[in-house]
MITOR-582641 format. One record per residue: x, y, z of N, C-alpha, C, O in turn. Coordinates in steps of 0.2 Angstrom, whole numbers, plus 5000, padded with zeros to 4 digits. Example, Ala and Ser with C-alpha at 12.3 -4.5 7.8 and 13.67 -1.06 7.14 Angstrom:
BEGIN
506649725039506249785039506649845039507149835042/506449895035506849955036506450005039506750065040/
This chain:
BEGIN
501049665024500649655020500449725019500949735023/500249775018499849805021499249815016499449825010/498649815017498049835019497349875018497049865024/497049915015496849945017495949925015495849885010/495449945019494849925019494449995017494650025021/494150015015493850065013493050055015492750005013/492750125018491950095017491650185016491950235019/491050185013490750255012490750245007490950205003/490450305005490250304999489550324996489050335000/489550324988488750324988488550394985488850454984/487850374982487650414982487250474983486750464987/487350544981486950624987486950664979487250674973/486550684981486350754978486650794980486850794986/486850854976487150934974487150984983486651004986/487550974984487651024992487650974998487650995003/487650884996487350855001488150825002488550824998/488350785009488850775013489050695012488550655009/489750675014489650595012490350595017490850635017/490350545022491050535023491250455021490850415020/491950465021492350405017492750385024492850415030/492850325023493550315030493850255025493750245019/494350225030495150185029495350135034495750155039/495350075033495650045039496349995034496449955030/496850045039497550015036497749945041497849945047/497849905038498249855044498849825041498749805035/499449805045500049785042500349835041500749825037/500249905042501149965041501649935046501349925052/502349925045502349905048503349975046503849965048/503150015044503650075041503350135047502750145047/503850175050503950215055503450295051502950325053/503650285047503450375044502950385037503150395031/502450375038501950385032501350425033501150445038/501050435025500550485025499850415023499850355021/499650475024498950415022498350485020498350535023/497950455014497550535011497050485005497250425004/496650505002496250514997496750544994497150584996/496650504984496450514979495950494976495550454978/495850524969495050524966495150504957495650534954/494850474955494950474948494150474945493650434946/494250524941493250514937493550484929494150454928/493050494926492850444921493350474917493650524920/493650454910494050494907494650534909494950554904/494950544915495350604919495850534921495750474921/496450574921496750554929496750584937496550634940/497050504938496950484947497250544949497750554946/497050584953497250644957497050664966496650644970/497650714968497750684975497150734977497050794975/496750704982496150744985496450764990496450824990/496750724995496750765003497450705008497250645010/497850725009498350695013498450725021498350785022/498550685026498850705030499650655033499650595033/499950675035500450635036500450625046500150645051/501050555046501150545053501050615061500750605066/501250675059501250735064500750765063500650815067/500350765059499750795056499650855051499050875050/499950855050500050915046499550885038499750825035/499050925036498650915029498850935025499250985024/498750895020498550965012498150935007497950875005/497851015005497150984999497150994991497551034987/496750974991496951004983496451074983495951084987/496751124977496351164977495651174978495351214981/495351134976494551124975494051104979493451104979/494651074983494051054989494251074996493951055002/494851124995494851165004494251175002493951164997/494051195009493551225014493051165016492751145022/493051145010492351065011492551005012492250975017/492950985010493250915013493950925017494450955016/493750885023494050875028494350795030493950745031/494950785028495250735032495650745040495850805043/495650685044495850665049496150575050496050525047/496450595055496550495058496450485062496450535066/496250445065496050405071496050305072496150275067/495950295076495750225077496350195077496650155073/496750235084497550205086497950245078498350215075/497850275076498050335071497950265063498150295058/497850225062497850185056497150185051497050145047/496650235052496050235051496350325047496850365048/495650315043495750405038495250385038494950335037/494950455039494450485036494150545030494550585029/493850535028493750595024493050605024492750555023/492850675026492350715026492150755023492550805022/491550765018491550805010490750815011490250785010/490950865013490250945012490250965005490750955001/489750995005489651034999489751024994490151054991/489450964991489750924986489450944982489050984982/489750904976489750964969489650924964489850874967/489350904958489350864955490250844950490350804946/490450894952491450854950491650834954492250814953/491250824960491750774964491450694965491250664970/491350674958491150654954491750594954492250604951/491550534957492250484955492350444961492150444966/492850394958493050324963493550344967494050364964/493550344973493750414978494450324982494350274985/494950334980495350284985495750294987496150344986/495850244991496350284999497050234998497250184995/497550295002498250295000498750275006498550315010/499250235008499650255013500350265007500350225002/500650295008501250305006502050285011501950305017/502550245011502950245015503250315013503350335007/503650345019503750395016504650395013504950435010/504750315017505550345016505750265010506350245010/505350245006505450195000504950254996505350264991/504350304997504050294992503650274989503450294984/503250194992503150154991502350164990502250194995/501950154988501150194989500650104990500650054986/500450114993499750084997498950104994498550144995/498950044989498150074987497450024990497549964991/496950074990496350024993496050004986496250014980/495349974988494849954982494550004977494550004971/494450064981494250124977493550124979493250064979/493050194980492350154981492050234979492350294980/491450234976490950264971490850324973490650314979/490750384972490450414973490250454968490650474963/489350464969489150524961488650564966488350544971/488850624961488450664966487950704959488150724954/487450704962486850704959486650784957486650824962/486450824949486350894950485550864952485050894954/
């Protein structure tokens, strides 16, 4: 059973930085992506950044150049470094693991990020 443990997040001022991390356990499938989504109040959940097994990454246009996704810790930990934060980055951030073969998604519990102006 896949379990995702998120940490990080919190309150930061405009232009500040925060880091999120997510440790995954119980992954038994071979090809998967790890990523971060976010959901602001009253809005749908959206992709922030994703990283695939062999390193390719994909970012939402709104975070390109400001956020960096990376993997480490025997490849089952994913990090999101967020710089130059804006109030519109305020949201609950969710860690995601996607089994590429079955297209099954696994989600963390979410962590709140608040950017004050």
